[in-house]
N, C-alpha and C positions, 0 to 999 in steps of 0.2 A: 825533182823531188817535190812532194806536196808540203804545204805549210805544217801539217801535223807531223810528218816524218822529220822535217827540219827541227821542230821543237823537241821531238823525241830524242834528239842527239845533243841536247843542251842541258845545263844545270836545272832547267825547269821541267825536265821529263818526270812524269809521275804526278805533277801538280794538276789540279782540275783546270782545264782550259777555259779561257774567256768565252762568253756566249757568241762572240763574233767568229770564233774558229769554226771551220777551217778556212773559209773563203770570204769573210766579210769584215776583216780587220783593217779597213781603210785601203787606200791605193798602194801604199808602200809595200814592196815585196818583203817577205819574211826571209831573213838571212840566217845562216848557221852561226852558232856561237851563243854567248850569253846575252847579246843585245839583238833581239829579233828585228826591230825596226829602228835603225840608227838615227835617221833624220827626225822621226817623231819622238824618239827618246831624248836626244840631246836638246832639241828645241824646247822641251818641257821645262828645262832649267831657267828659261826666261822668267817664268813665274817665281822661281826661287830668288832670282836676282832682284826682281821688282818687290817681292814680299819682304826680303831682307832689308832693302833700302827704306821701305815704308816703316818697318818695325824700328829701325835705327833712328828714324826721324821723330819718334814718339817721346822725345825728351821735353817737349814744350807742352805745358798744361793748358788745355782749352776748356771753355765752358761747356760746349756741346760735344764736339768730336774729341773726347778726352783720351788720355794716354792709354787707358784700357781698351778703348775702341780701336785705336791705332794698332795696338799689339795683336788684337784678335784678327783684325783685317789683314795685317801683314802675315800672321801665322797661317791664316786660311790660304793665302796665295802660296806660301811655302809648301804647305801640305798638298795643294793642287799640283805643284810642280813635281814634287817627289813622288806622289801617287801616280801621276801621268807617266813619268819616266819609268817607274817600276812596271806599269801596265804595258807600255810599248816595248820594253826590254824583254818581258817574260810572256806576254799575251796569256796570262793566267787569270782565273776567276778572282783570286784574291787581289791581284793587281787591278782588275776592273773595279772591285769594290773600293779600293784605296783611291783610285782615280775619280770615280763619281762622287764618293763621299766628300772629297776635298771640294768639289764643285758645289755640293750641298752646303758645306760649311760657309762658303763664300756667299751663296745666294740667300741663305737664311739670315746671315748677318745683315746683308743689304736690306732685306725685307723688314727685319725687326728694327734696324736703325732708322728706316724711313718713318716708322711709327714712333720710336722712342724719342727722336729729336723734337717731336711735336708735343712732348710732355704727356704722352698717353701710356708710357711704360716706365715703371721704376727700374733702377739698375738691377735689383734683385729679381724682379719678374722677367727682365730682359735675359738674364743669365739662365733662369729656370726654363723659359721657353726655348732658348737657344739649344740647350742640352736636350730637352724633351723632343723638339721637332727633328733635330738631327738623329736622335735615337730611333724615332719612328721611320725616318727615311732610310736608315740603315736596315731596319727590319723589312721594309718594302723592297729594298735591293736584294736581300736574301731570298725573299719569297716570290717577288715578281720582278726579276731583273729586266724584263723586256720593257717596262714602263719608265726606266730610269731617266731617259733623255726627255721624255714628255713632262715628267714631274719637274725637272730642272727648268725647262722652258716655261712651264706654268708659273713657277715662283718668280722668275725674272720678269715675265709679262705683268704680273701683279704689281711688282715694284715699279715698273715703267709707268703703269697707269696711275698709281698713287702719287709717285713723286713728280711726274710731269704735270699733273693737275694741281699739285700743292694742296690737296685736301687737308683741312684742319690746320694748315700752316698759319702761324700767327704773324710771321714777318715775311714779306715778299723777298724772293731770292733769285739771284742771277743763275740761270740754268744752262749757260753756254757750255760749260764743261760736261754737264750731265748729258746734254744732247750730243756732244762730240763723242762721248763714251758709247752712247747708243749707236751712233753712226758707224764707229769703228767696229763694234760688235756685229752690226748688221752685215757689213762687208765681210767680216771674218766668218760669219755663219754661212754666207753665200759660198765662200771658198770651201768651207767644211762640206757643204752639200755636193759641190762639184767633185770633191775628193772621194767621199764615201759612196757616191753613185758611180764613180769612175767615169764621169762625163769628161773630165780633164784628168788624165792619169798616165804617168810614166813611172811604172813600178820601181825601176832601178835608179831613178834620178836622185841626186842629192837634195834637190828642191822639191818638197812635197807640199801639197795643199794643206794637209792636216798640220804640218809643221808651221806653215804660215798662220794657220788658225791659232796655234799656241802663242806665237809672237804677238799677233794682233790682240788676242785676248788679254795678254799681260799688259800691253800698252793701254787698252781700254780700262783695265782695272786701275792703273796708275792715274789716268785722267779722271776716273771716278773719285779717287782719293783726293785729287786737287779740287774737285767739286765740293767734297766734304769740308776740306780745310778752308777754302775761300768762303763757303757758306757760313762757317763758324766765325771767321774774322768779320764778315759783314754784319752778322747778328750782334757781335760784341761791340761794334762801332755805333750801334743804334741806342 
């Protein structure tokens, strides 16, 4: 049976399919039932676990990476996990939107925080830009879904360039956790490429490259959180 015929016999029948359908939804084979790609679906909840742990850690008030930042950061990861799980379970267009929009919520936060902690954005402007940029990205997803991955990559690349160079930073900062997060994400992205191009692909295996991408991505996000927290502590000690 084809991927489309399998989806047609599930609760997602009649929903607009994801743009990857019918033959480009990563390596994992599409199964019958309500969960089309089990490994890719359940591995997505790694983001939910990490995001929940981060959100629950936000009881300590910090000068720079404040409680509100912690909550938004954690919430973005939870949304990524839930959106990704919905996407891989249903392989629908609305699932795709939820998946990618969660990634944008995370990437835009990281980009704006890199600017905000240097005193270049007020809290009010931070919130306004966060809502506005994510709204624009949602419209781009609806109108030009083919550019969604390139846009996400462009935002993260901008963050890496700004934060690694420390432009406009007033206090020197230990970036070991930052570089560790980048290294983990680079490895994860390499595995993502091997999976989506089917260079390394066993469709019916429980171990999927895209699922590993989910787990490593969640770990990288947690390491980035440690970078923020340690940076805040270092600044407060000066």
